[in-house]
N, C-alpha and C positions, 0 to 999 in steps of 0.2 A: 509729249513729255520729255520734257529736258529735266531729269530733277533730283530728285537727294544725292544719288552719287556723285554728279560736278561739282558737290560741295563738299562731299566727303572725301572727293578723290582717289575714289577706288580706281585701279587699272583692269581692265580685262583680260585674261591669261591671250599673250600673242598680239595684244593690241600694242601698239607705236608706245615709244615713251613720253611721257609724261601727255598720255591724253584718256583722259575721267572717261566713266563708264557712264553713260548719259538713260538712265532707263527708261524706258517709254520712245526713245531714241529711233531704236530698229523698227517698235512696233508702226510710232507716226508712218512712216518706210514701211512696213508692209501694209497700214490699212492704203495706203495710196495706191501700192501694187496692184490692192484687189479690188479699187472703187470702191473702199465704206469709206461711205461720205454722209455722216450721219450730224443732226445736230448733236445728240449724245455726246458721240467721239468727239465732237468739237470743245462742248463742254466741259470734258474731261481734259483734254488739253486746256484749256487753260484755266482751269484750276490749277493746274500744275505749276504749270506757267504763272501763277497768281504766286502760288508756294514759294518758286525759286526767288521771284522778287523779292519775299518776305526776309528769305535766308539771306539774299544777298547784304540787304539793305542793312539788318540785322547784325553778318558779321563786318560789313564795313563800319558801323559803329562803334565796333568791338576794334576797330584792326588801328590800334594805336601807332604801332612800330611802320605800319606801311608794309605790309608785306609785298614782296617781290612778284607773287602771282597776282595782286589786284587787278591789275590792268588787262590781264589774262582772264580772268574771272567776269569782268564786265564786258571784255570783248565775248566771249562762251555767251552772257543772257543776252547781248543783243542778237547773239545768231539763232536762240532760240525762240527770241518775240517775233524775227522774218522769219522761220520755219513754222512758227503759230500762227501769223502772217497767211504766209503761202497756203497753208492747209485748213484754213476760215475760207481764204478764195476760192478754194476747189468744192468746198461743202459747196456754198451756197450759187456757184456755176452749179452746179449736178443738179440741186435742189430746184434750182430755176430754168434747168434746160427741160424742152420736150416731151412728154410720158414715152416719145416711141423712141428716142437717141438714146433713153437713162436704159433701155433693154441691153 
């Protein structure tokens, strides 16, 4: 879930300057750490990514002055897409593993 705050640009206390909080970003890492690779979690990630894409598209359409952060926002969106693809691969690998290996 690379999501809402990336668009709003909130900064987590103690975070590096210029780094937006990405809700769910830590959640995805937590899910990977605890091996929570379910289709329901993947669906949630994909819905959040689609929402982020929609917000980015809408904001880009309104950006008549070409904000300096536009390129950074586009790159962050690509990072989110790659992270979601990586998570999807992990989910499908986990689901197609023999039962004995999943334990």
